[in-house]
C-alpha positions in Angstrom: 8.2 -6.8 -7.1 8.6 -7.9 -3.1 8.0 -5.0 -1.0 8.3 -7.0 2.5 10.2 -10.0 2.2 9.7 -10.9 5.7 5.8 -11.5 5.0 6.3 -12.0 1.1 4.0 -9.1 0.6 4.2 -7.5 -2.9 3.6 -4.5 -4.5 0.2 -6.0 -6.1 -0.6 -7.1 -2.6 -0.3 -2.9 -1.2 -2.2 -2.1 -4.3 -4.5 -4.0 -4.3 -5.3 -3.2 -0.6 -5.4 0.6 -1.3 -8.0 -0.4 -4.3 -9.8 -2.4 -1.7 -10.7 0.4 0.3 -7.0 0.3 2.6 -6.7 4.6 2.9 -3.8 4.8 5.2 -0.4 3.0 5.8 -2.0 2.0 9.1 -4.7 0.4 7.5 -2.7 -1.2 4.9 -0.5 -2.5 8.0 -3.2 -4.0 10.0 -4.4 -6.1 6.7 -1.4 -7.4 5.3 0.5 -7.7 8.8 3.1 -5.4 6.9 6.0 -4.1 8.5 5.5 -5.7 11.7 8.7 -7.7 11.8 12.1 -6.0 10.5 10.4 -2.9 9.2 13.0 -2.2 6.1 9.7 -2.6 3.9 7.9 0.7 5.5 9.5 3.4 3.1 8.9 1.6 0.1 5.2 0.8 1.2 4.3 3.9 1.8 5.7 5.4 -1.2 3.3 2.5 -3.0 0.5 3.7 -0.8 0.4 7.6 -1.5 1.0 6.5 -5.3 -2.0 4.8 -5.2 -3.9 7.1 -3.5 -3.2 9.7 -6.0 -4.1 7.7 -9.1 -7.4 7.2 -7.2 -7.5 10.5 -6.4 -7.0 11.5 -10.1 -9.1 9.7 -11.3 -11.9 11.1 -9.7 -11.2 14.2 -10.2 -11.1 13.9 -13.9 -14.6 11.7 -13.5 -16.2 14.6 -11.6 
């Protein structure tokens, strides 16, 4: 699904950025140029980032 219509960024783009090392909204924003136009996507993007980071943390804790 498109999260940022201004830049054509999808939820998968955001998830991929987190899975490739981004650990914050700021890092994803800088990598993808997310939320730099109208900003309406920022809340949804933050939610996706948080969910993805939580999923990664859960995988790490299960593996440990």
